[in-house]
N, C-alpha and C positions, 0 to 999 in steps of 0.2 A: 383634439382627439380625432383621429382618422376614422372614417366609417366606410366600409366596403358595402355592407348590407344592414339595414335597420331590422330590429326585431322588437315589436311593441305589442302590448296586450290588447290589440284591436284587430278587427277583421281586415285582412289585406285585400284591397280591390285590384291592384295591379302593381307590377314592378317594371318600370321602364329602364332605359339605358342608364339614367342618372337618378330618377325620382322613384321613391316608393310611395304609393297612395293608400291611405287607410280610411275606413269608414268610421265616423264618430256616431252619426245618427242619420235620419232620413234627409236632413238638410245641410249637414256639414261633413267635410273630409279634412284629413290632415295630409299635407304634402311634405315629404321629407327628402331633401336634396342630399344624396350621399356624396362621397368623394370619388365615385367611379368616374372614369373618363373613357370616352369612345372616340375613335378616329377611323375614317373610312368604313364606318358602319360596323366596326369591331370594338367590343369593350375590352379595355386593357386589364391585365391582372393586377397592376399596381394602382394605388389611389393617389390623388393629387391633394396635398395639404391645403386646407381652407376652401377648396373649390365649392363644396356644398353650401357653405355659409355665404360665400361671395354671390353665388347665383341667387340664393334666397333674398339676401339683403339688398342686392341691386334691384331685383324685382320690386321689393317692398318700397324702396326709395322712389323708383319710377312711378309706381301706383299712387304714391302720395303726391307727386308732381302733377299727375295727370287726372286725378279724381274729379276735378271740376269739369273735365271734358268727357269722361267715359265712365260708366259703371263698371265695377270689377268684382272679382270673387274674393278678395282678401278680407278676412275678419281681423286677423292679427298675425304679425311675424315676430312678436315679442314673446320669448320663450316663457317667461314667468307668467304672462297673461294667458298664454295657451294652457299652461299647467293649471292655472286657476279655473279656467273654463272646463278643462278635461282632467279632473283630479287623478284619474287612474294612470296618468303619465308622470306623476310626481317622481317616481323612482328612476325615471329615464330623463329627467330634466337636463343633466349634464351632457348626456349623449345627444340630445336634440338641440343643444345650445346654438342659436343662430341659424340653424339649418331647417327649421320647421315652420310651416305656414298653415294656419287654420283658415279654411276657405269655405265659401258657400258651395254646395254640391250642384253641379250642372250636368245637363246633357250637352256634350261637346259636339260641335259641327265637325264632320270628318274632312275638314279642309285646312291646309296650311295657307294662311294669308300672307303671302310674300310681297314686300314692297321694295323695289329696287331704285335707289337714287343715283346709283353709279353702276356701270356695266362691268361685272367681275364674275369670277367663279364659273359655275355651270352656264350662266346666262352669256358670258363672254364666249365660252366654248361653242354654244349653239349659234350665236351670231357670227362668229368667225367661220363656221362651217356652212351656214345656210342663210345668214342675214336676217334671221328671225329670232323671236323669243316665244316659246310655246306655240310655234307655228305662225305667229303674227309678225308681219314684216316690220323691221325697224329702219330708221333713217340710214342711208348709206354713209360710209366714211368714219364710223365711230372707231375710236381707239380703245384699247383695254383701259379700264378705270376711268373712262370719260363720265362726266356728270350727265345725268338724264333729267331733262326739264320738259314737262313735268315728270315726276317719278312714275315708274311703271308698276301697276298692280298686277301681280303675276301669281294667281292661286295655284295650288298643287294638291293632289290627293295625298292623304296621310298613309304612309306605308308602315305596317307593323314591323317588317323587316326589309332591309335594302333601302333603295333611294325612293324619295317622294317623286311623283311624276307631275310635271307641269301640265296644266290644262288651261283651256280658254275661259274667259269670263262667262260666256253662254253655257259651257259645260258645267261650271260651278253652280250657276243658277238652276240648272236642271237637277242637280244633286240636292241642293238645300232649299230650293224654292225661290221665286222671283223676289219677294219682299226681303227675305233673309239675305239673299245674295247682294241686294242693293246696300243693306246695312253693313255687311261684312266689308265691302269695298270702301264705303264712305268712312267707317270707323278706322279701318286700316290706314287710309290716307291721312286722316286727321291726326292719329296717334304718331305716325311716322313723321309728319310735318312738325308737330310740336316737339317730339323727341330730337329731331334734327337740329332745331333752333337751340334747344337747351344744351345739347352736346357741343354745338359749334362755339358757344360762349366759354367752353372748357377746353377748346383746342382739339376737339374730337370730331371726325367725320363718321357718321353712320352710313356706310355705303349701302347696306341692305339689311333687312331684318324679316322676321316672320312672326306672326301673331296667331293666336287661337282664341276662338270665341265659343260661348255656350249660352244655354237658357237655364236659369236657376230651377232646381227642383224644390218641391215643398211650397209652403205658403209664404214664409219669409216676409221681407218688406218690399221686395221688388214687384213691379207690376207684371202681370202675366204676359208672356211672349217677349219680354225685353231681352235684347242681346247684350251680354256682358263679356268683358275681357277676362281670359283665364290663362292659366299656366304661367310660364316665365315671360318676362317682358324686357326687351332691349338689354339682354345680357350678352356677354361674350360667347355663349354657346348658341344663342338664337340670332346673332347679328354679326356683321362685319364692321369692326371699329378700326379706323385708320387715324394716325396722328396728322392733324391738319398742316403742321409745319414741315412735313415731309412728303406731302402729296404732290405727285408728278404723274399726270396721265401718260399712257403709252406703254405701260408695263404693270405688273403686279405691285401692290403696296405692302409695306410692313404693317402688321396688324396686332391688336391687343387681344390675343386669344391663344388657343393651344397650338400656335404655329411652331414652337420648338418641337412639340410632339410630332406634328405632321412632317416637319423637315427630317426628323430622325427616322420616321417610318418610311418616308420616301427613299432615303439613302439605303435602308435595309432592303427595300424592294429592288432598287437598281443594282445592288450588290448580289442579288439572287438569294438573300438569306431569309426572305419572307415573301410568301406568295399572295399576301393581301387577305387571307382568310384566317379563321380561328384555328389554332391558338396564335396570338400575337407574340412578337419577340419580347424578351425582358427589357424593361426601360432602365437605362442607366440613371444613377442618382442625379447627375447634373441636368438631365432632361426633365426629370420630375420637379427639381427645384426651379428651373427656368420657367416651366409651365405654371407652377404655383405663383411665382412672382408676377407673371403677366396678369393673372386673375386679380391679385391684390393691387396691382398698379392701376388697372382700369377702375377698380372700386374707388381708390383714392382720388383719381383724376375726375371722376364723375361727381362724387359726393362731397369732395373736399375734406374727408375724414379718413383715418385709418379704420380698418374693419373692427367693429365691436363684436366679439364672439358671442355675446349674449343676445344680440339682435335688438337691443333697446335703442331708442333714439330720442 
């Protein structure tokens, strides 16, 4: 079942480009990943089949792999368990199937914690123009898609609209405080390192990714002041995944994400049919299907299983 927008008998806290966030009580929220898709900071009018469930269940899978390393916000991503804990959602169980995550409520740090293990995307663009990343000099002679050892921690401010802005680590610490800043960098590096190793065994390169962290609200079971991992984790929306067997530095790499959508929109821009602003062009059926298959493919490659629409494991 496709979902453009969720409608639940709960208080809506916010609607993002993809996720709708609802309040359960003082200590819990419900994250619902819709099938909305955005590219170039514009949300498309069409939905991508299975996208919301893939994002939710990949995040849940990663959190189970990583929970011995980092505290996180997930209580459950199993739809039947969520309905058991929040009975007023029973009539919406089929709508929420696989795409809902019950989470601890947190105060989220206003920082995107980006880790780059390879130079690509906006980082490559800045390096090519100025030899820097977020204003910090990088080694000379790097090629597009070269591996970065050690990986670079590259925080950014979170923008409600438009692009996030890269900032330096001292700037980040001035925003969140010295102690929290140290925790954000350490945890980001640890999670990326562990994720990179796990993905490598499955033939996948995680070129870069971004994490978000917060502090739990309420009494709960977490110690006061602890920093926990929140939001989506190592998904094709928050990360750049490359097939290891096709990796070849010196140019851009094929990727397991919404590349068919970006390619189509790029062609529309070049042809002068779209100016890059809202409203977006109508998406052809083949672009929607190709994008959906990319999401399902990365789920299968990572987890070793086909997507279970109910979110059980």
